[in-house]
C-alpha angles and dihedrals in degrees: 000000000000116000087242094059112130125236091258091056092048094050092046091051090051093051092046089050089052091049094048092047090049091050091051091050092048090051089053091047090051091052092048095051093038096238132079119259107248100189144001135206114222113210135181124029093335089063090071094053109088095186093054089050091049090048092051092048091051095042095046100030091229137121112260124205122191113227133181118330087207097051095134093052092044093051091046092053092047093051089047090049091053088048093057096039102258088127128017094229144351089270090060092045090051091054088057086068095054113106116255111255114259 
């Protein structure tokens, strides 16, 4: 980037780099498992960035679903809940996050 690049150009370049890296990793994963990856769920802070998710979808050719922006905190709470006996195991803790049937 030129030294005169504005903040918007720098941010866009970072997001494009993240998308390209994600696409490369998904391609490697597809090769490892023997099937292309058809979709990805973005969690954490990136889940709230629509441009990043669109760039990943375009670069990797996959469907991108935005998950929780607080995935780390949620996972931590679930693991601690298992540790103190709120849930028997992580599978049960995970079910606690499923939406109630309508």
